[in-house]
N, C-alpha and C positions, 0 to 999 in steps of 0.2 A: 376592432369589434368592441363594443361597449360592454363593460362588466358592471352590473348593478350591485352595489354594496348595501347591506341592510342598515339604513340611516337610523332606524329605531334602536339598534343594538347599543348596549352600554360599552362595547369594545371600541376603542378609538379607531378612526378610519386608517391611520397609518399602520396600526397593528393588524387590521384586517388585510391591508395590502401586503404587508410583510409576510403574513401567513399564507396568502395566496401565492406569492412568489416562491416561498419555501416549499410549498406543496408541489409546485411544478419542477423544482430541482430534485426533490425526493422521488417523484414518479418518473423522472427521466425526460420530461417535456423539454426542460432546459438541461443541456449536458455541459461537462467541463469545457471551459474556454469559449462557450457560446456567448455572443453578445446579447444583452437584454434589449428590449424595445427602448427607444429614446424617452427622455423625460416627457417630451410633448406627447408622444404616443401613449404613455401611461396616464398622463393627465386626462387625455381624451377618453381612454378606455375605462378608467375608474370614475371619471367625473369629479375629480378632486383638485385641490390647489397644488401648486408646485412645491410648496413647503411640506405638504403632507407626503408627496411622493419621495422627496429628498430624505425625510425622516425615516421612512420605511427602508430605503436603500442604505442609508447610513447605518441603521441598526444591523442589517444583514452583512454589511462590510465588517463591522465590529465582531460579528460572530464568525467571520472567516468564510462565509458562503459566497460573497461577491468581492470583486476588486475593480478599481477604476484605472484606466489608462488615459492620461491627459491627452485631450484632443481627439480621442477615439470613442470613448464611451465606457459603459459598465459591463463587466463580464462575469460569468459563473466561475468560481474558483474550483480547482480540483479538490478531491477529498483530502482532508488533512487530519491525520490521526496520530496517536502516540501509543507506544507499547512499553509496559513496565519492564525494567531490568532486574527487578528484585527476585524474580524466580524464572526458571527455565520453561519457556513455552514456545510453540511454533507460531508463525504469523497467522495462519488460518484460525488456529485455536484462540489466539488473543483477540482477533477481529470479530469472530463469531460471538464472543462474550459481550462485545460492545454493540452488537446488533448489525454488523456490516456483512455484506455479501462478498465472498471471495471465491476464486477458482484459479486454476493454473493451466497455462498452455505449455506443454512439454515439447521442447524443440530439440532435445537431445537425451538419449538414454542408451548408453553403450559401455562395453568393457574396454578400458584403455590401460596402458602402462601408466602407473602413477606419476604425475609431475613431481619434480624434485621436492617442492614444498609440501605436497600432499603425503609423499611417502615418509618424509621427516616427521610431519605432524602426527600421522597415523601409526608411526613406529613400525613400519613394514619395510621389507628389503627393497633396495633400489631396483626399479623395473618391475616390481610385482604388479599384478592386475588389480584394478579397483573399478567400481561401478561409478561412472560419471553421469550426473543428472543435471540437465540445463532446463530451467523453467522461467517463464514470465508469470509473475504473480499479479492477479487483478484484484482491485478493491473497488466494489460498487461499479464494476464494469470498466474501470480505467486501469491501465497498466501502472503499477506502482513500484515493482522491483524486478530485477533480474537475478536469479539465484544460480550459482555454479556450485555443485556439491559433489564431493568424492566420498563414497561409502566403501567400507571394507567389503571386498568382493564376496566373501562367504555369506554376507547378509544382503548386500545390494543386488546380487544376481537374482534375487527373488522379487524384486520390484518390477512393476509393469507400468506402461504409460497410462493405462486406464485408471489404476488406483492412485497414481500420482496426480492425475487431473482432478480426481474427485476428493482426495483426502490430503491432510497435512502429512509431511514426511515424518514428523515426530509421532503422530498418531499411528501411522503405518508401522513404524519400527516397534512401538510398544504393543499395540493391540493385535497386529497380524504377524509380525516377525518375532514377537516375544523377546524383545530387547529392552530391558528396563533401563531407562535413562537416568543418569546420576547427576551430571553437572556439565557446565560448559565454560571454556575460556573465551571471552569476547573482547575484541579490540575494535574501536571505531575510529575511522579517519575520514578526511575529506579528499575527494579526487574529482576528476573530470570525466565526462562520458566519452568512451571510445565510440567509433562509428557504429559498431554492432549494438552496443548498449543504447546509444542514442536512438537508433532506428526502432528498436523494440520498445523503448519507453516513450517514443514519440516526443523527443526533445532534440534540441540542436546539439550537434557534436561539440564537445567541450563544455557542456552545461555542468553546473555543480552537482555532484553525486555524493550521497552519504554511503560510505562503504563499511560493511561489517565483516570482520574476519572472525569466524566462530569455529571452535573445535569442541565437539560434543562427545562426552564420555558415556559409556554404558556402565551398568553396575559393576563395581570392582575397579572403577576408574580406568577402564580400557578404552582407548581412543576409537571412536566408531565412525564419525562423520566430520570431514573438514569442509568448510564452505566460505565462499565470498558472496555476500548479499549486497546488491547495488540498489539503493533507494533513490527515488526522485527527491531531491533536497527540499523542495517546496511542499511536499505532500506528507512527509513522514518524520517523526522524531521519536527518540527513546527518552524515557524519563525514569527517575528513581527517587526514593526518599532515603536520606541517610540520617542516622541517629548519632548524637554525640555520646 
């Protein structure tokens, strides 16, 4: 289908094409990993030269919105965002501030005996019950992380699937369960996707995963939540500024 560009506009044609493609990515017409029309198809659709189409696509590649696979074509990149490490905030809270849409699919909420590492981190007796929360976190409708959380049972037992789907865990702890958060110990390492993580994140088993181990403290430095957060390595990064 031919798309008429306003030739009288002072905006360069490649910029108009770039913004037209960007709009289709934002509104969901083009989704993550979807292949774009070929160069020839875009030349015919927009009625422009090959160099004009290539300039538009090249600019979107530099912005991280598109990527090329040699011999196959150009594809839409998955969302790639970063979160600051300089202060404690939940994933949903951080992403909403950047204008992104997030939601959670809760695939586990139950009382369990604390795993060994969880009872050690939460400083509770061996075998004590904890509330285990398992969620897939979505960013702009794409799965971006798998979160396994263990919450002290006296607090976690008041969580529900409904409020976990709609709100950030940190927001629920502070605003509804009246737990003032104080700080967190964070460790970051690289690992590979297990079969379960891979299936839920829609990646191949063994794919690179950014794993966050986080122990969050309530006011008074009381351990409250221990978590493993598994992020798709190509879609998410942490960043921070350090001062000398």
